N, C-alpha and C positions, 0 to 999 in steps of 0.2 A: 505493499499500499504506499502511497506518497501523499505527502501533507504538504499545502500551500498556503502559506500565512497570506492574509490579505489579498485574498484571489480575485481578481475580476471577473464576475459571472457571465459578462457580455463573452467570455471565451468559452463558455459550456453550455450556451443555449444556441439553437438555431436562427433564433431572432437575431444575434449576436447584439444584444441589449442586456444591461443590468450593470450594477455599481458593484463595489468589494464585498466581501464577507470576512468575520475575523479569521476563518480557517476554512479552506476546502480538502477533504480527505478523498482521495480517489481509491476505491476498491474494486477488484475485477472477480473475485471469486467468493464464494460462500462464506469460507473460512475467515478471509480478511474482513466481511462485512459483518459477521457474528462477533468477530473480536472486536471491531471498532466500536459498535453499538454497546458491547458489554463496558468497555474501557470508558466511553462517553458516561455512561449510567453511573460507573464509580466516581467520575470527577463531576458529577450531577451538572452536566453539561448539556444544554438542551441542542436538538438540531434538526436540520432539515434534509431529507433525502431527495435527490433527482436522479434522472436516467440520462437518456441521451439531450434531453433538455429541449425535445422538440415540441412541447405541450405546456410551455411556461412563459410568461413575460414576467421577469425580474424588474423592480423598480429601479429608476435612475440612482436612488440614495443607497441601493443594496440592501442586505440584510444584516441583522446583528445578531445572527444565529450562525452557528458552524454548519456547513453544508457536507453532506456524504452523497459522493458521485459513484454510483455502482454501475459502472459499463465496461466491457470488456471487448477490446479490438480484435480479439480470437474467438470465434464461435466455441462455446463449452455446452457439447452435445452428447447424448448417448441414446442409442436406441437399441431397444429389447423388444423383438416382434413387432406387434403394432403399434406399442407405445414409445414416445420419444420423451426423453427428459434434459431439460435445458435450463441452464442458468438464467435468472431474471436480468442479470447483466449483459447477455448476449443481444448483439442486435437484431431487430425482427427481422429484416429483409435477410440477413446472414442466415436465419433460421428458416426462410422461406425457400432459399437456394440450396439448403440441405436436402429440405424435404423433395425437391424435385430431383436431385441428384441420386438420393435413395430411393426413388419410386414411392412416397409417401403421401398418400393424399388426405388433406384436410386444414392445410393452413395456406395454401395457394395464392388465396384472394387476399392476401395479406402482403403480397409482393409489393415492393416499393413504399410501403408504409413507413415513414421515419419513425426513430424510437427504438426502445429497449423492450423486451419480451416482459419485462416486470410491468414498465408503462402501458403496455397493450391489454395486459389484464385487467389491471385496474380500470383501464377506460373502456374495457370491453370492445377494443378495435375491430375493425371489420370493414367489407365494403360488399356490395352486390347483393344484401341481403343476408351475409354471414358474417359472423362473429367469432372471436376467440373463445367465448364462453362456452361454444356449442362443442368443441372438441377437448375442453379440459378436464382431466381425470382425477387430477390432486395437486395439490401444490404445499411447498413447505414454507410456511411465513415465521415472521419473527416480530415480537413486540419490542418496544422501547424500553423493555428491561432486560433484552437479551435473551429472551427463552423463545425456543422453536416449538412448533407443532405441525403436524401434517393434517390438512383438512381436503374436503371434496368440494364439488362445485356448486354445493347449497350453501356453503359458507360465505360465498360471495353475493348472494343474491343477486345474480346478474340481470341486468334490462339494458334498453339501448343505449349506448355508450356509457354505460355506469356500471359500478360495482359497490359494494360497501364500503369496501377498503379506502374510498374517497372521503370517508366521514370517520374512520378509525385511525389510529396510529400504528398501525399492522404493516409490515413491510414483507414483500415477496421475495424469498431467496431464490428457490427454484419451482419448476413446473413440470407436471407431466402431462401429455398430450395423448389423446387415444386416436388413431386414424385408420385408414385402410390401405392396402398395396395398390398401386397405381402404376400405369405404363410412364416410364421418366421422359419419351419421347413425345407424349402428349402433354404432361405435365410442363414441359420445357416450352411447347408451342404456346400453351396458355399463359405462362409468365412473360413470355415475350409480347403476347398481346396486351397483356395487362400494363407493360412498362410502356409501350406505344401510345396506349390510351391516355396515362399517365402525364406522360411528357407532352400530349397535344393539350391540356387544359390545367397542367400544374407549373410553377416556375421551379427553375433550378436554384435550390436553397444556396449553394455557394456563392452564387452571383446575384441572387434576389433572397434575402434572408427574410423567412417567414416562419408560419408554426402549421402550415398546411390549412384545412379546413378550420376557419374561426368558431364558427357555430354548428350546433347538432341539425339535423333535416328535422322538418316540422312532422310532428307526430299526427298521424290520421285522425279525422273527427268521427269515424266509425272504424269497426273490425273489417269492414269492406274493403277499405282503402289503404293505399300503400302511403308510405312515409313521402313526402314531397320536398325536395333540394332546397335547402334555404338559401341557396345562390341563384336560383329563380327568382324567389320573391326579393332578393336584395338586388338584382339586376333591375327587376321591373320597377322598383322603387328610386332607381337612379344610385345606387351605390357606385357604379364603377365612375363616377364624376366626382366623388368624395376624395378629399386629401386632407390631411392634418399636420401641420407642420411637414416633417419629413417623409410620414407615413401615408400611404396611399393604398385604394383598393386594386388589385391585380387585374388587367385589362382583360385577362382570359376567362376570369373567375370571378364571380360577385364574392365570394365567401373565404376569399384569402387577403390578407393585409400584408402589405410587403413595406420593409424598412427601406427607406430611400437612405441616401450618403448621411443625410444631417439629421435623420430621425431620431428620437428620443423615446423611452418606454412609456412616458407619459403621452405622446403623440399617439401610440398604437392604443394606448387606454382611452383617450378622448376620440379618436376616431371609432372606436368600436362602439362606443355610447352613441356615436349618430348613427350608425349602421342599425342599431336597435331601434332607435326611435323614428326613423325614416319607415321602416317595415310596420312598426307598431301604428303609425300613422295613415300609412296606405291601406293595410290588411288587417288591422286589429289582431295581430300576433306578437307574440313575446318571444322573442329569439333567446334561445340558451347557449351559452357558451361550451365549446369542448377546451378550449385554452384558459388556463389558470393563471392568475395575476400573484407574485409573491411581493410582499413589501409595501411601501406606503405610496398612495396615488393620491394627487388632488382630485376633486370631483366625483369621489367614489360615491354612488347612492347609497343612502343611509341604511336600504333594504335591500343589498347587493344579491346578486345571482350565485349560485354555487360557484366556488373558485376563488374569491379572494383570499388570500392568505395573510 
């Protein structure tokens, strides 16, 4: 594990935004994570855990707490029959590629989704009507006291882009998914198609920093309907014309905020509030964020939506 005093959090989020924290501790393996949490508990030091930083906006002032970053640049995956066990620190797309190479069907739809496996489970990530909670068999979780336990899918109370871990202090250490054998060639073809579709509508995060889709899709008003894309409502309401400071809405997708060269985290915060307002005014719909805010922001609504930390 590596410790970085006074680390700038902009270096650890896909938005490339955020001020400093007193200390950032990088962990890659379950043992490192568990040991770090136990040590911080002994020191009575509070902390915030992040993964790939793809679903968070950190304030310009930074955070006054220690940050644990649980990410591994090398996939840590084991396969046993139809089960795959992977550390929560593994990059989600690395897992998707592993599944293709091994002829394992169950997570191909996660191709190209940024972030770690742990973040994907907490947010029940997915696409095209599928989500990771559908194939989760079990998980090892860790509390802030440094104690671990193995739980099944019911523990997470999965729903659309949500799990109960968003409201608890539990940390995912590793996950076991259960899938089915499949043709690697067919999976590779599907993966290539998914990557092509994502490239057509999504920005390259390395040149246009962002967090992907900012808001959840709109829930149907009846069981007979499907969820509707928030991007459609945003575009109809004129979101693509919106800009606050250096933050602006992506020209190809109304549900993505881009960090321009001079953008601040506060700009992103204020722009997302304007996006909420125009959709509410035109359609009487309340958008709910997928992206979470950490730290202090000006103009935060008194009754904020889920995700203000």
